[in-house]
C-alpha positions as CSV (number, residue, x, y, z in Angstrom):
1,X,0.0,0.0,0.1
2,X,1.3,3.4,-1.0
3,X,1.2,6.6,1.0
4,X,-1.8,8.5,0.5
5,X,-1.8,12.2,1.7
6,X,-5.3,12.7,3.8
7,X,-4.5,16.3,5.5
8,X,-1.8,18.9,6.2
9,X,1.2,16.7,6.9
10,X,-1.0,13.8,7.5
11,X,-0.5,10.5,5.5
12,X,-2.0,7.0,5.4
13,X,0.1,4.0,4.9
14,X,1.9,1.2,6.1
15,X,3.7,1.1,9.5
16,X,7.1,0.4,8.0
17,X,8.5,3.9,8.5
18,X,11.7,5.1,9.8
19,X,11.5,6.6,13.2
20,X,13.2,9.4,15.0
21,X,16.9,9.0,15.8
22,X,16.7,10.0,19.5
23,X,20.3,9.1,20.3
24,X,21.9,11.4,17.4
25,X,24.9,13.6,18.9
26,X,24.1,17.4,19.1
27,X,25.1,19.1,16.0
28,X,27.9,21.5,16.0
29,X,26.3,25.0,15.5
30,X,27.4,26.9,12.3
31,X,28.7,30.5,12.6
32,X,26.1,31.7,10.2
33,X,23.2,30.3,11.8
34,X,24.5,31.9,15.1
35,X,24.7,35.1,13.4
36,X,21.3,34.9,11.8
37,X,19.7,34.0,15.3
38,X,21.4,36.8,17.0
39,X,20.2,39.4,14.5
40,X,16.8,38.0,14.1
41,X,15.9,37.6,17.8
42,X,17.3,41.2,18.8
43,X,15.1,42.8,16.1
44,X,12.2,41.3,17.8
45,X,13.6,42.2,21.0
46,X,13.7,45.9,20.3
47,X,10.3,45.7,18.4
48,X,8.8,44.7,21.5
49,X,10.6,47.1,23.8
50,X,11.5,44.3,26.1
51,X,12.7,45.5,29.5
52,X,15.5,43.3,31.0
53,X,17.0,43.1,34.3
54,X,19.9,41.2,34.9
55,X,21.2,40.0,38.1
56,X,24.7,38.4,39.0
57,X,25.2,37.9,35.2
58,X,28.3,39.6,35.0
59,X,31.0,37.5,33.7
60,X,29.0,34.3,33.6
61,X,29.9,32.2,30.5
62,X,29.1,28.5,29.8
63,X,29.2,25.8,30.8
64,X,26.1,26.4,32.9
65,X,22.4,25.2,32.7
66,X,19.7,27.7,31.4
67,X,16.2,27.1,32.7
68,X,13.3,29.2,31.3
69,X,9.6,29.6,31.9
70,X,7.4,28.6,28.7
71,X,4.3,31.0,27.6
72,X,4.8,31.1,23.6
73,X,6.8,30.3,20.7
74,X,8.1,34.2,21.4
75,X,9.9,33.1,24.3
76,X,12.8,31.5,21.8
77,X,13.3,34.9,20.3
78,X,13.8,36.6,23.9
79,X,16.0,33.9,25.2
80,X,18.1,33.6,22.2
81,X,19.0,37.4,22.1
82,X,19.6,37.5,25.9
83,X,22.2,34.5,26.0
84,X,24.2,35.9,23.1
85,X,27.0,35.7,22.4
86,X,26.6,32.4,23.5
87,X,24.5,29.2,22.0
88,X,23.5,26.2,23.5
89,X,21.6,23.0,23.2
90,X,17.9,22.6,24.0
91,X,15.5,19.4,24.2
92,X,12.4,19.7,21.8
93,X,9.3,17.8,21.4
94,X,9.5,15.8,18.2
95,X,6.6,17.7,16.4
96,X,8.7,20.9,16.5
97,X,11.2,18.9,13.7
98,X,8.3,18.3,11.3
99,X,9.4,19.7,8.1
100,X,12.4,21.4,9.7
101,X,14.6,18.7,11.1
102,X,17.9,19.5,9.2
103,X,17.8,23.0,10.5
104,X,16.4,22.4,14.2
105,X,19.3,20.0,14.9
106,X,22.2,22.5,13.6
107,X,20.7,25.2,15.8
108,X,21.0,23.1,18.8
109,X,17.6,21.4,19.2
110,X,17.5,17.9,20.7
111,X,14.3,15.7,20.0
112,X,12.4,14.1,22.8
113,X,9.1,13.1,23.6
114,X,7.1,15.1,26.1
115,X,6.7,13.6,30.0
116,X,8.7,10.5,29.5
117,X,11.8,9.2,31.3
118,X,14.2,10.0,28.4
119,X,17.9,8.8,29.8
120,X,19.6,10.1,26.6
121,X,18.7,13.7,27.5
122,X,20.8,13.2,30.5
123,X,23.8,11.5,28.8
124,X,23.7,14.5,26.0
125,X,23.3,17.1,28.5
126,X,26.6,15.7,30.4
127,X,28.2,15.8,27.1
128,X,27.4,19.4,26.3
129,X,28.5,20.8,29.5
130,X,31.9,18.6,29.2
131,X,32.4,20.3,25.7
132,X,32.2,23.9,27.7
133,X,28.6,24.7,26.1
134,X,25.3,25.8,27.6
135,X,22.5,23.2,28.3
136,X,19.0,24.7,28.3
137,X,15.6,23.6,29.6
138,X,12.1,24.7,29.4
139,X,11.1,23.4,32.6
140,X,7.6,23.0,32.4
141,X,8.2,21.1,29.1
142,X,5.3,22.9,27.4
143,X,3.5,26.0,27.0
144,X,1.6,27.4,29.9
145,X,-2.2,27.1,29.4
146,X,-3.2,29.9,31.2
147,X,-0.2,32.3,31.6
148,X,1.0,31.1,34.9
149,X,3.5,28.6,36.1
150,X,3.1,25.0,35.2
151,X,4.2,22.0,36.6
152,X,8.1,21.6,37.1
153,X,9.0,17.9,38.1
154,X,11.4,16.9,40.4
155,X,13.6,15.7,38.0
156,X,14.9,19.0,37.2
157,X,16.8,19.4,40.3
158,X,18.2,16.0,40.0
159,X,19.6,16.8,36.6
160,X,21.2,20.1,37.9
161,X,22.6,18.3,40.7
162,X,24.0,15.7,38.8
163,X,25.6,18.4,36.2
164,X,26.9,20.3,39.1
165,X,27.3,23.6,37.3
166,X,25.8,27.1,37.8
167,X,22.1,27.8,37.1
168,X,21.0,30.7,35.2
169,X,17.1,31.5,34.7
170,X,15.4,33.4,32.5
171,X,11.8,34.5,33.5
172,X,10.1,36.3,30.9
173,X,6.5,38.2,31.8
174,X,3.7,39.4,29.1
175,X,4.7,36.7,26.3
176,X,1.4,34.7,27.1
177,X,-0.3,38.1,26.7
178,X,1.3,38.8,23.4
179,X,0.5,35.4,21.9
180,X,-1.7,33.3,24.3
181,X,-1.6,29.5,23.7
182,X,-5.6,29.3,23.7
183,X,-5.3,31.3,20.6
184,X,-2.1,30.9,18.9
185,X,-3.2,33.0,15.9
186,X,-3.7,35.8,17.7
187,X,-1.0,38.3,17.8
188,X,-0.9,41.4,20.0
189,X,1.7,43.2,17.8
190,X,4.2,45.9,19.7
191,X,3.0,44.8,22.9
192,X,5.9,45.5,25.6
193,X,7.1,42.5,27.8
194,X,9.7,42.0,30.4
195,X,12.3,39.4,31.3
196,X,14.4,38.7,34.3
197,X,17.7,37.1,33.5
198,X,20.0,36.0,36.5
199,X,22.3,33.7,37.7
200,X,20.4,31.7,40.3
201,X,23.0,29.4,41.9
202,X,27.0,29.1,41.4
203,X,28.4,25.6,40.9
204,X,29.4,25.6,44.7
205,X,25.8,26.4,45.9
206,X,24.5,23.7,43.6
207,X,27.0,21.1,45.1
208,X,25.9,22.4,48.7
209,X,22.2,22.0,48.0
210,X,19.9,18.9,47.8
211,X,17.9,18.2,44.7
212,X,14.9,19.5,46.6
213,X,16.2,22.8,47.7
214,X,17.5,23.4,43.9
215,X,13.8,22.5,42.8
216,X,12.4,25.1,45.2
217,X,14.7,27.9,44.2
218,X,14.1,27.1,40.7
219,X,10.3,27.1,41.2
220,X,10.3,30.4,43.1
221,X,12.6,32.0,40.4
222,X,10.0,31.0,37.6
223,X,6.8,31.7,39.2
224,X,4.7,34.1,37.2
225,X,1.1,35.2,36.6
226,X,0.8,37.1,33.2
227,X,-2.6,38.5,34.0
228,X,-1.7,39.9,37.2
229,X,1.7,41.5,35.5
230,X,-0.5,42.8,32.9
231,X,-3.0,44.4,35.4
232,X,-0.2,45.8,37.8
233,X,1.7,47.4,34.7
234,X,-1.3,48.7,32.9
235,X,0.0,46.8,29.6
236,X,-3.3,47.6,27.3
237,X,-4.6,45.1,24.8
238,X,-7.0,47.0,22.5
239,X,-7.7,44.2,20.2
240,X,-11.5,43.5,19.7
241,X,-11.1,39.8,19.7
242,X,-8.7,39.4,23.0
243,X,-11.1,36.9,24.8
244,X,-11.8,34.6,21.6
245,X,-10.4,31.0,22.4
246,X,-10.0,31.6,26.3
247,X,-13.2,29.2,26.6
248,X,-10.6,26.5,25.6
249,X,-9.1,27.0,29.0
250,X,-12.0,28.4,31.0
251,X,-14.4,25.5,30.1
252,X,-16.4,25.6,33.5
253,X,-18.9,28.1,34.4
254,X,-18.7,29.3,37.9
255,X,-22.0,30.3,38.0
256,X,-24.0,27.3,37.2
257,X,-21.2,24.7,37.2
258,X,-21.9,23.5,33.4
259,X,-18.6,22.1,31.8
260,X,-19.9,22.0,28.2
261,X,-21.4,25.2,27.2
262,X,-18.7,27.9,27.6
263,X,-18.1,30.0,24.5
264,X,-16.3,33.2,23.5
265,X,-16.4,36.1,21.0
266,X,-14.7,39.4,21.1
267,X,-13.9,40.4,24.3
268,X,-16.6,38.3,26.0
269,X,-17.2,35.0,27.6
270,X,-20.5,33.1,27.5
271,X,-22.3,30.1,29.4
272,X,-24.7,28.5,27.2
273,X,-26.4,26.9,29.9
274,X,-27.1,29.7,32.5
275,X,-26.7,32.8,29.9
276,X,-24.2,34.5,32.4
277,X,-21.4,36.8,30.5
278,X,-18.1,38.3,31.2
279,X,-16.0,40.8,29.5
280,X,-12.2,40.8,29.3
281,X,-11.1,44.4,29.6
282,X,-8.1,46.1,28.2
283,X,-5.8,45.0,31.5
284,X,-6.8,41.4,31.6
285,X,-9.3,41.7,34.1
286,X,-12.6,39.9,34.0
287,X,-15.8,41.8,34.5
288,X,-19.2,40.1,34.9
289,X,-21.9,41.8,32.5
290,X,-24.6,41.5,35.3
291,X,-24.0,40.0,39.0
292,X,-21.1,38.9,40.8
293,X,-17.7,38.7,39.1
294,X,-16.5,35.4,40.5
295,X,-12.9,35.6,39.4
296,X,-11.0,39.1,38.5
297,X,-8.1,37.2,36.4
298,X,-8.5,34.3,34.2
299,X,-5.8,32.6,36.1
300,X,-7.7,32.5,39.3
301,X,-10.6,30.8,37.4
302,X,-8.1,28.5,36.0
303,X,-7.1,27.4,39.5
304,X,-10.4,27.1,40.4
305,X,-11.1,24.6,37.7
306,X,-7.9,22.5,39.0
307,X,-9.5,22.5,42.5
308,X,-13.0,21.2,41.1
309,X,-11.0,18.6,39.2
310,X,-9.1,17.6,42.3
311,X,-12.3,17.0,44.2
312,X,-13.6,14.6,41.7
313,X,-10.2,12.7,41.6
314,X,-10.3,12.5,45.6
315,X,-14.0,11.4,45.4
316,X,-13.4,8.8,42.9
317,X,-15.7,10.1,40.4
318,X,-13.3,11.6,37.7
319,X,-13.7,9.5,34.6
320,X,-13.3,10.4,30.8
321,X,-14.2,7.9,28.0
322,X,-14.6,8.7,24.3
323,X,-14.0,7.4,20.8
324,X,-10.9,9.3,19.2
325,X,-9.1,9.7,16.2
326,X,-5.0,8.9,16.4
327,X,-2.3,10.1,14.3
328,X,1.2,8.8,15.0
329,X,4.4,10.8,14.7
330,X,7.2,8.5,13.4
331,X,9.4,11.1,12.1
332,X,9.9,14.7,10.9
333,X,8.2,13.9,7.4
334,X,4.7,14.3,9.5
335,X,2.2,12.2,10.9
336,X,0.6,8.7,9.9
337,X,-3.0,8.3,10.4
338,X,-3.6,5.2,12.4
339,X,-7.4,4.9,12.6
340,X,-10.2,5.2,15.2
341,X,-9.9,4.1,19.0
342,X,-11.3,4.3,22.2
343,X,-9.8,6.4,24.9
344,X,-10.4,5.7,28.8
345,X,-8.8,8.1,31.1
346,X,-9.3,7.5,35.1
347,X,-7.5,7.0,38.3
348,X,-5.5,4.0,36.6
349,X,-4.0,6.4,33.7
350,X,-4.6,6.5,30.1
351,X,-5.6,3.2,28.1
352,X,-6.2,3.8,24.2
353,X,-7.3,0.8,22.0
354,X,-7.9,0.9,18.3
355,X,-7.7,-0.8,14.9
356,X,-5.2,0.4,12.3
357,X,-7.2,1.6,8.9
358,X,-4.7,0.6,6.7
359,X,-4.3,-3.2,7.5
360,X,-6.8,-4.1,10.2
361,X,-4.4,-4.8,13.0
362,X,-5.0,-3.8,16.4
363,X,-2.9,-1.0,18.4
364,X,-3.0,0.6,21.8
365,X,-1.0,2.5,24.5
366,X,-1.4,1.8,28.3
367,X,0.3,4.4,30.4
368,X,-0.2,3.9,34.2
369,X,-0.8,7.1,36.3
370,X,2.4,7.2,38.3
371,X,4.2,7.3,35.0
372,X,2.5,10.4,33.4
373,X,3.1,13.3,35.8
374,X,1.4,15.7,33.0
375,X,-0.2,15.7,29.6
376,X,0.6,17.9,26.9
377,X,-2.7,19.3,25.0
378,X,-3.3,21.3,21.5
379,X,-6.2,23.6,20.8
380,X,-7.3,23.8,17.3
381,X,-4.3,21.7,16.3
382,X,-2.8,22.7,12.8
383,X,-1.7,19.2,11.7
384,X,-5.1,17.4,12.8
385,X,-7.9,18.8,11.0
386,X,-8.2,21.8,13.4
387,X,-9.2,20.1,16.3
388,X,-8.2,19.7,20.0
389,X,-6.1,16.9,20.9
390,X,-4.1,15.1,23.4
391,X,-0.4,14.1,23.1
392,X,0.2,10.8,24.7
393,X,4.1,9.5,24.6
394,X,6.1,6.4,25.1
395,X,10.0,6.3,24.5
396,X,9.4,5.2,21.3
397,X,6.0,6.7,20.1
398,X,4.4,10.1,19.9
399,X,0.4,9.8,19.3
400,X,-1.6,12.8,18.7
401,X,-5.3,11.8,19.9
402,X,-8.3,13.7,18.9
403,X,-11.4,13.2,20.7
404,X,-14.8,12.7,18.6
405,X,-17.1,13.9,21.5
406,X,-17.3,17.7,21.6
407,X,-18.2,17.6,25.2
408,X,-14.6,16.2,26.1
409,X,-12.5,19.0,27.2
410,X,-8.5,18.7,26.7
411,X,-7.7,21.2,29.3
412,X,-9.7,18.9,32.1
413,X,-7.9,15.9,30.8
414,X,-4.7,17.8,31.4
415,X,-5.7,19.0,34.9
416,X,-6.9,15.6,35.9
417,X,-3.6,13.9,34.7
418,X,-1.6,16.1,37.1
419,X,-4.0,15.6,40.0
420,X,-4.1,12.0,39.6
421,X,-0.6,11.7,39.5
422,X,0.2,13.8,42.7
423,X,-2.7,11.8,44.6
424,X,-1.0,8.4,43.4
425,X,2.3,9.8,44.1
426,X,1.4,11.0,47.6
427,X,0.2,7.4,48.4
428,X,3.4,5.8,47.6
429,X,4.8,8.0,50.5
430,X,2.5,6.8,53.0
431,X,4.2,4.5,55.5
432,X,2.7,1.1,55.5
433,X,0.8,0.0,58.5
434,X,2.4,-3.0,60.4
435,X,0.4,-5.7,60.1
436,X,-0.4,-7.8,63.4
437,X,1.1,-11.4,63.7
C-alpha cells in the first residue's frame, strides 16, 4: 500500500516507517546560523521594547544550565537574544521537527518525547557541559495553558545536581499576553514585555544543595502570573477579539457549574447554559456583565477549575471516556493516520485501544498514572483537522489523539492527569501499616 496524503502533513500508509533517531549526537552550530539567530531575535526584542533586568550575570559564561519558563513561541526569540554571544543545546518536542529537522538539529535542538523518562537527555546534557557549552531547559516542557507557571518536575533539580554547574534562569513576563496558547493565531503586535535574566546558583551552591532545595529555588524564580503582571503594569490590549479562544481553558462556568457550554466572541465569554457573560477588559481583568464577578483574573478561574477536578479525583468520580482518531508521529516528515480508537482516562491512567485503518491490525497504548505526571494538549491543532487533541508519548512513540465527543475538554484531561499523579505519588509516600502477627 502506498502512502496517501489525507491532510496537512498527515498520511495514510503502512507502518514500516523510519523513526526519529533520538540518540543522535548534537550537531555543531554553524557560525552563520548563530549570527542569523542573534540578528533576528535582537530585532524582535527591540520591536517589543523588552525591559530586561540582569542579576548576578557579570562574567557568567558556559558551561552552565539555562532554565526558562514557557508561555509562547515568542519565548525563543527573547531567550536567544539574551544569551548572545553564546549558544546552547535545548531538548525540543518531536513535533517541533516536522518539516525542519535539518535546521532544528543544527541550531542546537535535541528531539525528545514529552513527559517520558528519556535517559538519553542526561547523557547528551553531560556531553554538552563537558564540551563547555550551555545546556538549556524549558522546565515546564510545554506552553503554559493560562499564563501561569505549570508543573516543574522533581527531575529538574536532580539533573542540575548531577551536572553540578551554575544555574541561570530567564523568567519572561507578558509573552502569554502577546501570543496566548489558547489562540495561537492571535498576536498583539508591539506589546511590551519583560524578562528577568539571573544567575540563580553558582556551581558551589549547587554542590552544597539537595535536589529538593534546588527545585524550590527554581520554582520560586520562575513563578509568574501574566494576567496579574498585565494588570499591575497597565499593559493595554485593545484588540477587539482579545477573549476569543479563552473558553478552551476556562471551560467550566463558575455560576452554574456546567462544563460543556462555555464559548467566546470578541472580548466576551459566555455560558450557554445559564446565560451569564463576562468581559475581558483592556488590562486582562474579567468583569461580569451582570451580577457578581467570581474571578478577577483568568488565572484564578483556571486555578478554581483545577480544584474542582481535584475534588473529583479525590472523590473517585473522575472518568473520561470517548471515541478518538489517532495520528502517529514517527519522524519529521509528518503524521501517519492510524485509525479510530477508544480512550479511557481515570485513576489508573490512560488506556487507548484501536484498529489500524490501513491493515486492520490492533494498536494500543497503556500509560499507568504514576508514569504520567502531566499531559500535553493542543487547541485547534494545525496538523490535525484543526481540532483539539491530547498528546501521549512512550519512549518510542508519539500519538496525537483527537476526541470525537465535543463535550470532552482537553484542558480538564490535562488538569486531571496532574492531580491523579499527585494523589498516586502521595500514596506511595505514606508509611505502610504494620500487620499484627
